[in-house]
N, CA, C and O atoms as a GROMACS GRO file, in nm:
protein
  564
    1MET      N    1  -1.135   1.326   0.589
    1MET     CA    2  -1.157   1.193   0.572
    1MET      C    3  -1.114   1.088   0.480
    1MET      O    4  -1.097   0.967   0.489
    2TRP      N    5  -1.104   1.179   0.387
    2TRP     CA    6  -1.036   1.142   0.264
    2TRP      C    7  -0.917   1.073   0.224
    2TRP      O    8  -0.904   0.971   0.156
    3LYS      N    9  -0.810   1.166   0.293
    3LYS     CA   10  -0.679   1.140   0.315
    3LYS      C   11  -0.612   1.039   0.420
    3LYS      O   12  -0.503   0.982   0.426
    4ARG      N   13  -0.730   1.042   0.504
    4ARG     CA   14  -0.669   0.918   0.586
    4ARG      C   15  -0.693   0.784   0.553
    4ARG      O   16  -0.631   0.683   0.585
    5MET      N   17  -0.818   0.805   0.468
    5MET     CA   18  -0.820   0.664   0.384
    5MET      C   19  -0.706   0.640   0.285
    5MET      O   20  -0.628   0.544   0.283
    6PHE      N   21  -0.711   0.771   0.183
    6PHE     CA   22  -0.582   0.740   0.090
    6PHE      C   23  -0.468   0.702   0.207
    6PHE      O   24  -0.489   0.581   0.218
    7MET      N   25  -0.381   0.728   0.283
    7MET     CA   26  -0.284   0.698   0.343
    7MET      C   27  -0.294   0.585   0.405
    7MET      O   28  -0.200   0.532   0.464
    8ILE      N   29  -0.393   0.545   0.398
    8ILE     CA   30  -0.418   0.372   0.470
    8ILE      C   31  -0.381   0.306   0.373
    8ILE      O   32  -0.280   0.236   0.384
    9LEU      N   33  -0.461   0.312   0.234
    9LEU     CA   34  -0.455   0.242   0.096
    9LEU      C   35  -0.328   0.275   0.070
    9LEU      O   36  -0.295   0.198  -0.020
   10VAL      N   37  -0.244   0.338   0.094
   10VAL     CA   38  -0.107   0.353   0.042
   10VAL      C   39  -0.042   0.289   0.115
   10VAL      O   40   0.066   0.262   0.062
   11LEU      N   41  -0.056   0.237   0.241
   11LEU     CA   42   0.066   0.163   0.368
   11LEU      C   43  -0.005   0.012   0.320
   11LEU      O   44   0.057  -0.094   0.302
   12LEU      N   45  -0.147   0.034   0.306
   12LEU     CA   46  -0.230  -0.128   0.301
   12LEU      C   47  -0.100  -0.169   0.195
   12LEU      O   48  -0.028  -0.257   0.242
   13SER      N   49  -0.056  -0.113   0.044
   13SER     CA   50  -0.027  -0.173  -0.051
   13SER      C   51   0.104  -0.239  -0.053
   13SER      O   52   0.150  -0.286  -0.157
   14PHE      N   53   0.187  -0.245   0.100
   14PHE     CA   54   0.302  -0.268   0.107
   14PHE      C   55   0.301  -0.362   0.243
   14PHE      O   56   0.401  -0.379   0.313
   15VAL      N   57   0.167  -0.422   0.272
   15VAL     CA   58   0.175  -0.476   0.423
   15VAL      C   59   0.247  -0.604   0.409
   15VAL      O   60   0.332  -0.638   0.491
   16ALA      N   61   0.210  -0.688   0.292
   16ALA     CA   62   0.266  -0.825   0.242
   16ALA      C   63   0.390  -0.862   0.178
   16ALA      O   64   0.422  -0.850   0.060
   17PHE      N   65   0.443  -0.901   0.258
   17PHE     CA   66   0.603  -0.925   0.201
   17PHE      C   67   0.641  -1.073   0.266
   17PHE      O   68   0.626  -1.126   0.377
   18SER      N   69   0.715  -1.122   0.103
   18SER     CA   70   0.790  -1.232   0.192
   18SER      C   71   0.939  -1.286   0.121
   18SER      O   72   0.962  -1.261   0.002
   19SER      N   73   1.026  -1.356   0.195
   19SER     CA   74   1.131  -1.376   0.135
   19SER      C   75   1.193  -1.393   0.022
   19SER      O   76   1.305  -1.352  -0.010
   20GLU      N   77   1.099  -1.470  -0.054
   20GLU     CA   78   1.104  -1.480  -0.184
   20GLU      C   79   1.153  -1.373  -0.300
   20GLU      O   80   1.230  -1.380  -0.396
   21ALA      N   81   1.049  -1.246  -0.229
   21ALA     CA   82   1.038  -1.154  -0.352
   21ALA      C   83   1.191  -1.052  -0.329
   21ALA      O   84   1.244  -0.969  -0.403
   22TYR      N   85   1.230  -1.103  -0.192
   22TYR     CA   86   1.347  -1.009  -0.146
   22TYR      C   87   1.451  -0.952  -0.292
   22TYR      O   88   1.506  -0.847  -0.326
   23ALA      N   89   1.438  -1.078  -0.341
   23ALA     CA   90   1.561  -1.086  -0.438
   23ALA      C   91   1.549  -0.939  -0.514
   23ALA      O   92   1.632  -0.848  -0.518
   24GLN      N   93   1.472  -0.944  -0.548
   24GLN     CA   94   1.449  -0.782  -0.631
   24GLN      C   95   1.437  -0.642  -0.511
   24GLN      O   96   1.405  -0.523  -0.524
   25LEU      N   97   1.460  -0.687  -0.447
   25LEU     CA   98   1.393  -0.580  -0.326
   25LEU      C   99   1.509  -0.521  -0.286
   25LEU      O  100   1.588  -0.594  -0.227
   26ARG      N  101   1.566  -0.313  -0.318
   26ARG     CA  102   1.681  -0.320  -0.276
   26ARG      C  103   1.655  -0.229  -0.190
   26ARG      O  104   1.587  -0.129  -0.216
   27ASP      N  105   1.746  -0.273   0.005
   27ASP     CA  106   1.704  -0.208   0.077
   27ASP      C  107   1.786  -0.038   0.031
   27ASP      O  108   1.894   0.006  -0.009
   28GLY      N  109   1.654   0.008   0.067
   28GLY     CA  110   1.674   0.193   0.084
   28GLY      C  111   1.588   0.274   0.067
   28GLY      O  112   1.477   0.234   0.102
   29LEU      N  113   1.593   0.405   0.014
   29LEU     CA  114   1.519   0.502   0.025
   29LEU      C  115   1.450   0.480  -0.103
   29LEU      O  116   1.511   0.451  -0.205
   30TRP      N  117   1.291   0.499  -0.096
   30TRP     CA  118   1.194   0.488  -0.199
   30TRP      C  119   1.110   0.544  -0.225
   30TRP      O  120   1.018   0.565  -0.146
   31GLU      N  121   1.114   0.596  -0.372
   31GLU     CA  122   1.037   0.715  -0.359
   31GLU      C  123   0.886   0.652  -0.413
   31GLU      O  124   0.903   0.588  -0.518
   32ILE      N  125   0.753   0.654  -0.371
   32ILE     CA  126   0.672   0.553  -0.457
   32ILE      C  127   0.513   0.671  -0.450
   32ILE      O  128   0.445   0.708  -0.354
   33THR      N  129   0.503   0.696  -0.584
   33THR     CA  130   0.365   0.767  -0.602
   33THR      C  131   0.238   0.658  -0.626
   33THR      O  132   0.250   0.550  -0.685
   34THR      N  133   0.140   0.699  -0.581
   34THR     CA  134   0.012   0.617  -0.594
   34THR      C  135  -0.106   0.739  -0.653
   34THR      O  136  -0.134   0.843  -0.593
   35GLN      N  137  -0.146   0.706  -0.747
   35GLN     CA  138  -0.278   0.768  -0.823
   35GLN      C  139  -0.386   0.632  -0.772
   35GLN      O  140  -0.366   0.515  -0.804
   36VAL      N  141  -0.509   0.686  -0.682
   36VAL     CA  142  -0.611   0.669  -0.670
   36VAL      C  143  -0.721   0.696  -0.743
   36VAL      O  144  -0.708   0.802  -0.804
   37GLU      N  145  -0.837   0.635  -0.762
   37GLU     CA  146  -0.952   0.645  -0.845
   37GLU      C  147  -1.035   0.585  -0.755
   37GLU      O  148  -1.014   0.470  -0.720
   38ILE      N  149  -1.153   0.666  -0.703
   38ILE     CA  150  -1.264   0.637  -0.653
   38ILE      C  151  -1.384   0.631  -0.758
   38ILE      O  152  -1.422   0.703  -0.851
   39LYS      N  153  -1.425   0.514  -0.702
   39LYS     CA  154  -1.558   0.500  -0.793
   39LYS      C  155  -1.677   0.546  -0.774
   39LYS      O  156  -1.705   0.533  -0.654
   40GLY      N  157  -1.782   0.605  -0.849
   40GLY     CA  158  -1.896   0.691  -0.871
   40GLY      C  159  -1.835   0.840  -0.816
   40GLY      O  160  -1.917   0.921  -0.772
   41MET      N  161  -1.695   0.875  -0.820
   41MET     CA  162  -1.705   1.039  -0.759
   41MET      C  163  -1.636   1.084  -0.852
   41MET      O  164  -1.528   1.037  -0.891
   42LYS      N  165  -1.712   1.209  -0.911
   42LYS     CA  166  -1.669   1.283  -1.023
   42LYS      C  167  -1.502   1.371  -1.021
   42LYS      O  168  -1.436   1.409  -1.118
   43GLN      N  169  -1.471   1.383  -0.881
   43GLN     CA  170  -1.364   1.481  -0.853
   43GLN      C  171  -1.271   1.383  -0.816
   43GLN      O  172  -1.290   1.346  -0.701
   44GLN      N  173  -1.131   1.300  -0.899
   44GLN     CA  174  -1.042   1.253  -0.814
   44GLN      C  175  -0.925   1.300  -0.770
   44GLN      O  176  -0.860   1.388  -0.827
   45MET      N  177  -0.888   1.229  -0.642
   45MET     CA  178  -0.739   1.275  -0.560
   45MET      C  179  -0.675   1.304  -0.702
   45MET      O  180  -0.695   1.266  -0.818
   46PRO      N  181  -0.574   1.408  -0.625
   46PRO     CA  182  -0.457   1.365  -0.724
   46PRO      C  183  -0.341   1.271  -0.713
   46PRO      O  184  -0.357   1.175  -0.638
   47PRO      N  185  -0.243   1.281  -0.768
   47PRO     CA  186  -0.116   1.157  -0.762
   47PRO      C  187  -0.054   1.196  -0.564
   47PRO      O  188  -0.044   1.309  -0.518
   48ASN      N  189  -0.027   1.080  -0.496
   48ASN     CA  190   0.070   1.137  -0.408
   48ASN      C  191   0.185   1.084  -0.426
   48ASN      O  192   0.202   1.011  -0.524
   49THR      N  193   0.269   1.105  -0.354
   49THR     CA  194   0.484   1.078  -0.381
   49THR      C  195   0.492   1.098  -0.202
   49THR      O  196   0.482   1.192  -0.124
   50MET      N  197   0.516   0.947  -0.194
   50MET     CA  198   0.583   0.964  -0.067
   50MET      C  199   0.705   0.941  -0.073
   50MET      O  200   0.740   0.910  -0.187
   51ARG      N  201   0.827   0.945   0.040
   51ARG     CA  202   0.956   0.856   0.065
   51ARG      C  203   0.944   0.786   0.143
   51ARG      O  204   0.897   0.820   0.251
   52GLN      N  205   0.980   0.664   0.118
   52GLN     CA  206   0.994   0.551   0.270
   52GLN      C  207   1.127   0.505   0.233
   52GLN      O  208   1.168   0.507   0.117
   53CYS      N  209   1.222   0.447   0.377
   53CYS     CA  210   1.321   0.355   0.373
   53CYS      C  211   1.264   0.205   0.372
   53CYS      O  212   1.235   0.128   0.464
   54ILE      N  213   1.261   0.196   0.268
   54ILE     CA  214   1.257  -0.012   0.301
   54ILE      C  215   1.355  -0.104   0.294
   54ILE      O  216   1.440  -0.122   0.207
   55THR      N  217   1.330  -0.165   0.401
   55THR     CA  218   1.468  -0.262   0.361
   55THR      C  219   1.381  -0.413   0.394
   55THR      O  220   1.265  -0.407   0.436
   56LYS      N  221   1.434  -0.515   0.378
   56LYS     CA  222   1.435  -0.647   0.361
   56LYS      C  223   1.407  -0.675   0.489
   56LYS      O  224   1.374  -0.793   0.498
   57SER      N  225   1.404  -0.608   0.615
   57SER     CA  226   1.384  -0.675   0.746
   57SER      C  227   1.298  -0.568   0.816
   57SER      O  228   1.267  -0.552   0.935
   58ASP      N  229   1.276  -0.512   0.726
   58ASP     CA  230   1.130  -0.400   0.770
   58ASP      C  231   1.126  -0.342   0.629
   58ASP      O  232   1.170  -0.239   0.577
   59PRO      N  233   1.062  -0.436   0.591
   59PRO     CA  234   0.978  -0.398   0.439
   59PRO      C  235   0.841  -0.261   0.433
   59PRO      O  236   0.827  -0.175   0.347
   60VAL      N  237   0.758  -0.286   0.555
   60VAL     CA  238   0.647  -0.242   0.556
   60VAL      C  239   0.644  -0.081   0.635
   60VAL      O  240   0.666  -0.061   0.754
   61PRO      N  241   0.606   0.032   0.520
   61PRO     CA  242   0.596   0.124   0.572
   61PRO      C  243   0.524   0.110   0.720
   61PRO      O  244   0.477   0.000   0.750
   62LYS      N  245   0.516   0.207   0.800
   62LYS     CA  246   0.453   0.229   0.941
   62LYS      C  247   0.350   0.294   0.936
   62LYS      O  248   0.354   0.409   0.892
   63ASN      N  249   0.216   0.231   0.984
   63ASN     CA  250   0.083   0.310   0.973
   63ASN      C  251   0.113   0.395   1.055
   63ASN      O  252   0.187   0.361   1.147
   64GLN      N  253   0.068   0.521   1.047
   64GLN     CA  254   0.062   0.627   1.171
   64GLN      C  255  -0.083   0.645   1.240
   64GLN      O  256  -0.100   0.702   1.348
   65ASP      N  257  -0.196   0.580   1.150
   65ASP     CA  258  -0.350   0.676   1.196
   65ASP      C  259  -0.331   0.491   1.286
   65ASP      O  260  -0.271   0.391   1.248
   66LYS      N  261  -0.413   0.517   1.411
   66LYS     CA  262  -0.386   0.419   1.516
   66LYS      C  263  -0.565   0.354   1.513
   66LYS      O  264  -0.603   0.267   1.592
   67ASN      N  265  -0.659   0.420   1.404
   67ASN     CA  266  -0.776   0.418   1.390
   67ASN      C  267  -0.831   0.277   1.360
   67ASN      O  268  -0.939   0.229   1.394
   68PHE      N  269  -0.703   0.207   1.269
   68PHE     CA  270  -0.753   0.102   1.201
   68PHE      C  271  -0.638  -0.011   1.228
   68PHE      O  272  -0.524  -0.009   1.181
   69GLU      N  273  -0.670  -0.070   1.279
   69GLU     CA  274  -0.569  -0.202   1.278
   69GLU      C  275  -0.584  -0.360   1.214
   69GLU      O  276  -0.645  -0.465   1.237
   70CYS      N  277  -0.478  -0.298   1.110
   70CYS     CA  278  -0.463  -0.420   0.990
   70CYS      C  279  -0.410  -0.574   1.010
   70CYS      O  280  -0.368  -0.605   1.122
   71LYS      N  281  -0.411  -0.638   0.939
   71LYS     CA  282  -0.361  -0.777   0.899
   71LYS      C  283  -0.373  -0.798   0.779
   71LYS      O  284  -0.458  -0.761   0.698
   72THR      N  285  -0.245  -0.889   0.767
   72THR     CA  286  -0.262  -0.970   0.595
   72THR      C  287  -0.349  -1.112   0.638
   72THR      O  288  -0.333  -1.193   0.729
   73ALA      N  289  -0.431  -1.104   0.546
   73ALA     CA  290  -0.558  -1.221   0.540
   73ALA      C  291  -0.482  -1.350   0.442
   73ALA      O  292  -0.513  -1.469   0.456
   74SER      N  293  -0.431  -1.326   0.394
   74SER     CA  294  -0.362  -1.421   0.290
   74SER      C  295  -0.205  -1.356   0.190
   74SER      O  296  -0.177  -1.236   0.188
   75GLN      N  297  -0.135  -1.447   0.126
   75GLN     CA  298  -0.061  -1.380   0.015
   75GLN      C  299  -0.001  -1.482   0.014
   75GLN      O  300   0.006  -1.576   0.094
   76LYS      N  301   0.082  -1.442  -0.161
   76LYS     CA  302   0.108  -1.571  -0.229
   76LYS      C  303   0.260  -1.452  -0.302
   76LYS      O  304   0.258  -1.333  -0.336
   77VAL      N  305   0.352  -1.535  -0.302
   77VAL     CA  306   0.498  -1.474  -0.316
   77VAL      C  307   0.515  -1.572  -0.502
   77VAL      O  308   0.501  -1.694  -0.516
   78SER      N  309   0.550  -1.465  -0.623
   78SER     CA  310   0.549  -1.587  -0.719
   78SER      C  311   0.646  -1.473  -0.784
   78SER      O  312   0.614  -1.369  -0.842
   79GLY      N  313   0.827  -1.546  -0.746
   79GLY     CA  314   0.933  -1.481  -0.806
   79GLY      C  315   0.960  -1.369  -0.709
   79GLY      O  316   0.980  -1.378  -0.588
   80ASN      N  317   0.956  -1.220  -0.814
   80ASN     CA  318   0.948  -1.118  -0.760
   80ASN      C  319   0.791  -1.039  -0.768
   80ASN      O  320   0.775  -0.930  -0.823
   81THR      N  321   0.696  -1.109  -0.710
   81THR     CA  322   0.557  -1.027  -0.743
   81THR      C  323   0.480  -1.102  -0.600
   81THR      O  324   0.450  -1.217  -0.568
   82ILE      N  325   0.468  -0.974  -0.542
   82ILE     CA  326   0.359  -1.018  -0.376
   82ILE      C  327   0.213  -0.980  -0.451
   82ILE      O  328   0.180  -0.893  -0.531
   83ASN      N  329   0.131  -1.110  -0.370
   83ASN     CA  330  -0.055  -1.109  -0.397
   83ASN      C  331  -0.083  -1.083  -0.288
   83ASN      O  332  -0.016  -1.158  -0.216
   84TYR      N  333  -0.145  -1.019  -0.230
   84TYR     CA  334  -0.196  -1.027  -0.095
   84TYR      C  335  -0.336  -0.953  -0.068
   84TYR      O  336  -0.380  -0.867  -0.144
   85VAL      N  337  -0.391  -0.991   0.032
   85VAL     CA  338  -0.508  -0.960   0.084
   85VAL      C  339  -0.506  -0.893   0.210
   85VAL      O  340  -0.477  -0.965   0.305
   86VAL      N  341  -0.530  -0.771   0.237
   86VAL     CA  342  -0.506  -0.738   0.410
   86VAL      C  343  -0.648  -0.650   0.413
   86VAL      O  344  -0.682  -0.564   0.331
   87GLU      N  345  -0.735  -0.705   0.555
   87GLU     CA  346  -0.849  -0.658   0.637
   87GLU      C  347  -0.792  -0.557   0.758
   87GLU      O  348  -0.716  -0.589   0.849
   88CYS      N  349  -0.846  -0.435   0.735
   88CYS     CA  350  -0.873  -0.356   0.846
   88CYS      C  351  -1.002  -0.334   0.903
   88CYS      O  352  -1.111  -0.344   0.846
   89LYS      N  353  -0.976  -0.303   1.024
   89LYS     CA  354  -1.116  -0.301   1.146
   89LYS      C  355  -1.043  -0.147   1.199
   89LYS      O  356  -0.931  -0.106   1.171
   90GLY      N  357  -1.154  -0.079   1.287
   90GLY     CA  358  -1.120   0.047   1.341
   90GLY      C  359  -1.294   0.083   1.367
   90GLY      O  360  -1.400   0.022   1.357
   91ASN      N  361  -1.258   0.195   1.399
   91ASN     CA  362  -1.374   0.231   1.525
   91ASN      C  363  -1.493   0.302   1.357
   91ASN      O  364  -1.615   0.302   1.344
   92GLN      N  365  -1.377   0.355   1.257
   92GLN     CA  366  -1.486   0.398   1.195
   92GLN      C  367  -1.580   0.280   1.060
   92GLN      O  368  -1.677   0.302   0.988
   93GLY      N  369  -1.496   0.163   1.079
   93GLY     CA  370  -1.550   0.084   0.984
   93GLY      C  371  -1.459  -0.027   0.948
   93GLY      O  372  -1.345  -0.025   0.994
   94VAL      N  373  -1.498  -0.127   0.868
   94VAL     CA  374  -1.402  -0.216   0.838
   94VAL      C  375  -1.349  -0.180   0.661
   94VAL      O  376  -1.420  -0.110   0.588
   95MET      N  377  -1.217  -0.239   0.616
   95MET     CA  378  -1.145  -0.245   0.475
   95MET      C  379  -1.091  -0.340   0.427
   95MET      O  380  -1.009  -0.391   0.503
   96THR      N  381  -1.102  -0.394   0.317
   96THR     CA  382  -1.056  -0.499   0.263
   96THR      C  383  -0.978  -0.472   0.124
   96THR      O  384  -1.037  -0.438   0.021
   97ALA      N  385  -0.846  -0.489   0.130
   97ALA     CA  386  -0.824  -0.425   0.020
   97ALA      C  387  -0.694  -0.562  -0.040
   97ALA      O  388  -0.601  -0.610   0.026
   98THR      N  389  -0.733  -0.590  -0.175
   98THR     CA  390  -0.654  -0.692  -0.275
   98THR      C  391  -0.541  -0.592  -0.346
   98THR      O  392  -0.564  -0.487  -0.406
   99GLY      N  393  -0.400  -0.663  -0.317
   99GLY     CA  394  -0.324  -0.587  -0.424
   99GLY      C  395  -0.216  -0.718  -0.471
   99GLY      O  396  -0.201  -0.835  -0.435
  100GLN      N  397  -0.158  -0.633  -0.562
  100GLN     CA  398  -0.036  -0.695  -0.621
  100GLN      C  399   0.123  -0.592  -0.625
  100GLN      O  400   0.102  -0.474  -0.655
  101SER      N  401   0.221  -0.618  -0.607
  101SER     CA  402   0.331  -0.549  -0.577
  101SER      C  403   0.429  -0.603  -0.652
  101SER      O  404   0.467  -0.713  -0.612
  102THR      N  405   0.496  -0.550  -0.772
  102THR     CA  406   0.628  -0.597  -0.812
  102THR      C  407   0.734  -0.532  -0.829
  102THR      O  408   0.733  -0.436  -0.906
  103TYR      N  409   0.867  -0.577  -0.751
  103TYR     CA  410   1.009  -0.500  -0.761
  103TYR      C  411   1.065  -0.590  -0.851
  103TYR      O  412   1.077  -0.712  -0.853
  104THR      N  413   1.104  -0.477  -0.943
  104THR     CA  414   1.273  -0.539  -1.040
  104THR      C  415   1.354  -0.425  -1.026
  104THR      O  416   1.316  -0.310  -1.050
  105GLY      N  417   1.468  -0.458  -0.987
  105GLY     CA  418   1.552  -0.365  -0.987
  105GLY      C  419   1.536  -0.218  -0.941
  105GLY      O  420   1.483  -0.222  -0.829
  106ASN      N  421   1.556  -0.101  -0.974
  106ASN     CA  422   1.538   0.021  -0.926
  106ASN      C  423   1.382   0.040  -0.920
  106ASN      O  424   1.358   0.128  -0.838
  107THR      N  425   1.279  -0.004  -0.969
  107THR     CA  426   1.178   0.017  -1.029
  107THR      C  427   1.092  -0.070  -0.938
  107THR      O  428   1.132  -0.178  -0.896
  108MET      N  429   0.955  -0.013  -0.905
  108MET     CA  430   0.836  -0.109  -0.840
  108MET      C  431   0.695  -0.069  -0.920
  108MET      O  432   0.670   0.043  -0.964
  109ALA      N  433   0.637  -0.148  -0.925
  109ALA     CA  434   0.467  -0.152  -0.985
  109ALA      C  435   0.400  -0.176  -0.922
  109ALA      O  436   0.450  -0.247  -0.835
  110GLY      N  437   0.276  -0.155  -0.904
  110GLY     CA  438   0.143  -0.227  -0.791
  110GLY      C  439   0.026  -0.167  -0.814
  110GLY      O  440   0.005  -0.047  -0.835
  111SER      N  441  -0.062  -0.270  -0.808
  111SER     CA  442  -0.199  -0.193  -0.778
  111SER      C  443  -0.280  -0.273  -0.662
  111SER      O  444  -0.265  -0.382  -0.607
  112THR      N  445  -0.377  -0.162  -0.651
  112THR     CA  446  -0.431  -0.234  -0.511
  112THR      C  447  -0.617  -0.173  -0.506
  112THR      O  448  -0.649  -0.054  -0.512
  113GLN      N  449  -0.733  -0.310  -0.494
  113GLN     CA  450  -0.846  -0.268  -0.534
  113GLN      C  451  -0.851  -0.268  -0.361
  113GLN      O  452  -0.783  -0.331  -0.279
  114THR      N  453  -0.945  -0.184  -0.346
  114THR     CA  454  -0.985  -0.193  -0.146
  114THR      C  455  -1.110  -0.124  -0.169
  114THR      O  456  -1.136  -0.033  -0.248
  115ARG      N  457  -1.193  -0.192  -0.074
  115ARG     CA  458  -1.342  -0.178  -0.024
  115ARG      C  459  -1.352  -0.144   0.127
  115ARG      O  460  -1.305  -0.205   0.223
  116PHE      N  461  -1.442  -0.009   0.123
  116PHE     CA  462  -1.427   0.070   0.259
  116PHE      C  463  -1.595   0.056   0.277
  116PHE      O  464  -1.688   0.106   0.212
  117ILE      N  465  -1.592  -0.049   0.411
  117ILE     CA  466  -1.748  -0.001   0.463
  117ILE      C  467  -1.734   0.069   0.573
  117ILE      O  468  -1.673   0.018   0.667
  118MET      N  469  -1.777   0.173   0.582
  118MET     CA  470  -1.758   0.266   0.690
  118MET      C  471  -1.909   0.335   0.735
  118MET      O  472  -1.989   0.394   0.662
  119LYS      N  473  -1.920   0.300   0.903
  119LYS     CA  474  -2.038   0.361   0.966
  119LYS      C  475  -2.109   0.466   0.903
  119LYS      O  476  -2.064   0.577   0.877
  120GLY      N  477  -2.253   0.414   0.876
  120GLY     CA  478  -2.320   0.543   0.826
  120GLY      C  479  -2.246   0.582   0.697
  120GLY      O  480  -2.190   0.692   0.699
  121GLN      N  481  -2.240   0.531   0.618
  121GLN     CA  482  -2.198   0.582   0.487
  121GLN      C  483  -2.211   0.466   0.380
  121GLN      O  484  -2.221   0.352   0.424
  122PRO      N  485  -2.212   0.492   0.209
  122PRO     CA  486  -2.225   0.400   0.168
  122PRO      C  487  -2.092   0.316   0.147
  122PRO      O  488  -1.982   0.364   0.175
  123GLU      N  489  -2.106   0.192   0.098
  123GLU     CA  490  -1.996   0.093   0.020
  123GLU      C  491  -1.897   0.188  -0.058
  123GLU      O  492  -1.940   0.251  -0.154
  124MET      N  493  -1.755   0.200  -0.017
  124MET     CA  494  -1.730   0.301  -0.126
  124MET      C  495  -1.598   0.208  -0.173
  124MET      O  496  -1.538   0.145  -0.086
  125GLN      N  497  -1.551   0.200  -0.329
  125GLN     CA  498  -1.437   0.099  -0.380
  125GLN      C  499  -1.337   0.207  -0.444
  125GLN      O  500  -1.361   0.297  -0.525
  126MET      N  501  -1.206   0.164  -0.377
  126MET     CA  502  -1.096   0.245  -0.474
  126MET      C  503  -1.053   0.111  -0.545
  126MET      O  504  -1.059  -0.012  -0.538
  127ALA      N  505  -1.002   0.223  -0.623
  127ALA     CA  506  -0.834   0.144  -0.709
  127ALA      C  507  -0.735   0.227  -0.726
  127ALA      O  508  -0.758   0.347  -0.742
  128SER      N  509  -0.634   0.188  -0.725
  128SER     CA  510  -0.505   0.247  -0.676
  128SER      C  511  -0.401   0.190  -0.767
  128SER      O  512  -0.399   0.067  -0.774
  129ARG      N  513  -0.292   0.276  -0.856
  129ARG     CA  514  -0.217   0.216  -0.911
  129ARG      C  515  -0.063   0.304  -0.826
  129ARG      O  516  -0.054   0.426  -0.813
  130MET      N  517   0.036   0.209  -0.783
  130MET     CA  518   0.152   0.252  -0.697
  130MET      C  519   0.269   0.224  -0.882
  130MET      O  520   0.256   0.139  -0.970
  131THR      N  521   0.377   0.349  -0.869
  131THR     CA  522   0.500   0.327  -0.904
  131THR      C  523   0.586   0.391  -0.815
  131THR      O  524   0.559   0.480  -0.735
  132GLY      N  525   0.721   0.321  -0.842
  132GLY     CA  526   0.810   0.326  -0.735
  132GLY      C  527   0.959   0.324  -0.771
  132GLY      O  528   0.993   0.232  -0.846
  133LYS      N  529   1.051   0.410  -0.732
  133LYS     CA  530   1.191   0.403  -0.791
  133LYS      C  531   1.264   0.382  -0.633
  133LYS      O  532   1.215   0.404  -0.522
  134TYR      N  533   1.376   0.339  -0.665
  134TYR     CA  534   1.472   0.355  -0.552
  134TYR      C  535   1.541   0.472  -0.567
  134TYR      O  536   1.568   0.507  -0.682
  135LEU      N  537   1.576   0.539  -0.476
  135LEU     CA  538   1.652   0.685  -0.466
  135LEU      C  539   1.827   0.679  -0.391
  135LEU      O  540   1.916   0.765  -0.390
  136GLY      N  541   1.823   0.527  -0.328
  136GLY     CA  542   1.938   0.531  -0.292
  136GLY      C  543   1.986   0.490  -0.093
  136GLY      O  544   1.920   0.398  -0.045
  137ALA      N  545   2.075   0.547  -0.014
  137ALA     CA  546   2.083   0.474   0.083
  137ALA      C  547   1.994   0.584   0.194
  137ALA      O  548   2.020   0.704   0.208
  138CYS      N  549   1.896   0.518   0.259
  138CYS     CA  550   1.821   0.528   0.374
  138CYS      C  551   1.909   0.720   0.463
  138CYS      O  552   2.017   0.761   0.504
  139PRO      N  553   1.808   0.754   0.451
  139PRO     CA  554   1.898   0.887   0.561
  139PRO      C  555   1.960   0.851   0.686
  139PRO      O  556   1.922   0.742   0.729
  140LYS      N  557   2.045   0.912   0.756
  140LYS     CA  558   2.094   0.838   0.875
  140LYS      C  559   2.004   0.962   0.925
  140LYS      O  560   1.961   1.072   0.891
  141LYS      N  561   2.005   0.846   1.054
  141LYS     CA  562   1.921   0.902   1.174
  141LYS      C  563   2.005   0.959   1.294
  141LYS      O  564   1.948   1.005   1.393
   0.00000   0.00000   0.00000
């Protein structure tokens, strides 16, 4: 369950984009490392690194978990920084993520605060920090 929530959190971090931020977003393969801290949990999860092809026409990583349906509740772009709120609903409960991502040339940095309300579980809160680097062109399919 933690891994599923972690992957959803990673994906939520990229949901909101606007064309104004694309000036700093480079099309291609990005390596993104996410460090998550779960409030009230003694043992924290290790950092997770994933590679994702991100383009101006398709900037959002694909959510493979069909258990949650997510929508962008709000977003605001200022230069190359995107602030957003994403809400997700699923059979297991609801999540709300408030985040910020900044793209500058070959790097990105961001953070997300996520609140989980899962059925039969106490409310959980997670904070994540992300860093990313542009690796080059996406592999040919």
